[in-house]
C-alpha positions, 0 to 999 in steps of 0.5 A: 131218499130212495130208501124212504120213497120205497118204504112210503110206496110199499106202505101205500099199497097195503090198504088195498092188500088188506081188503083183497086179503080179507076176502079170503081170510078172517082178521085173526087168520090174516094176523096169524099168517102175515105175522108168521111171514114177517117173523121169518123175514125179520129172523132172516135179516137178523141172522144175515146181520149176525145179530142173533146173539142180541135176541137172547140178550135183549130178552134177558135185559127186558122181558116184560118190555118185549111182552108188552110190545108183542101184545100191542104190536102185532097182536092187538093192533093188527087184529083191531086194524084188520077188523076195522078194514073188514067193515069199512071201505079201504078209503075210509079206513086208511084215512082214519088210520093216519091220525095215529100221530095226532093220538101219539101227541095227545097220549104223550101228555099223561104218559110221558109228561109232555105238554101240548104245544099250540101246534099239537092243538091246531093239528088235533082240531084239523085232523079230527075235523077230517075224521068227522067228515069221513065218518059221517060221509060229509052229511052233517044234517044228521051226524049219523056215522056210516059204520059206528063199529068200523070207525070205532075199531079204526080209532082204537087202532090209532090208540094201540099204535100210539101206545106201542111207540110210546112204550118203545121210547124206553127201548134199548138195543137194536130196533129190528131185534126188538121188533122180531122179539115182539113178533115171537111173543105175539105168534102164540097169542094169535095162534090161540085166538085162531084155535079158539075161533076154529080158524086154523085151516090153511088158507087158499093161495090167494089168502096166503099170497095176500098175507105174505105180501102184508108180512113183507111190505107192511109188518117187516121189510118196509120197517127195515127200509125206513130205518135204513133211510133214517140212518143214511139220510143227510136231512131227516126233515126232507125224508119225513115229508115223504110220509105225506105222499102216502095217503094220496098214493094209497087212494090211487091204488084203492081207486085203480085196483079195488074199484072204489069210487073215492068220495069227496068227503074222503078227499076233504077229510084226508086233506084235513088230516094230512094238513094237521100232520103237516102243522104238527111236524113243520110248525115248530120248525118254522117257528124256530127258523123265524125266531133264529132269523129275528135274533140274527137281524141287528 
């Protein structure tokens, strides 16, 4: 639980870090320098764990899988995510980003052959109602989006992130090594984009500090913390529930550090999104527990 809470706390700070860093870097530059830091951190972890031979082994076993993962994450996902954050207030962007789990359940139907449960449908209705409230700033009279491009980018980012995890269901081998492989694949692509856009200049210290923070606590180290928490937890359900604290802690950082006035529409929309996530995760477990109780009753 300590590892899990540390991971959630780190993830709760990154929306604020994104906005601060984007004051000094373009989205492409932020992807490049954050990915570089994360690659070095992950390489250090793999080296410390004496897992370096697995890097070449996993590449030889499934090079195409590593390429697909690297293109999706970090290359495409973070480029689109940072572009969305560059256009939207942090409170809106981070709330919309939390709908990726709902998108995952929807995409799993055509891609993994899964069926939509009633819990998934209820969760999707609640979550995307929250998206509409946030996207329109609560003004339903005209249903005019506050920033169509920014909102579109954030919703595309949820599709990319969901696709990444769907592809990862077929991954075999060490997940940290697999993540490192993805970053190694992504770096030349991000470098090429920055070169094409004329954005290869070295950042100032504020930009590099922000990129380093994101590379550590969004892309790299926090992933390892969460994996450790999942591996050592006695009850993974209690651990998973910690995730629901993340968006609300994030709003506190956005309010205190960025100085954004948190709009009522953001809070209402976020509550609906988190409620949808809770229904999706807890509903089936409650139904199973109720069924087991009925069967045990004479």
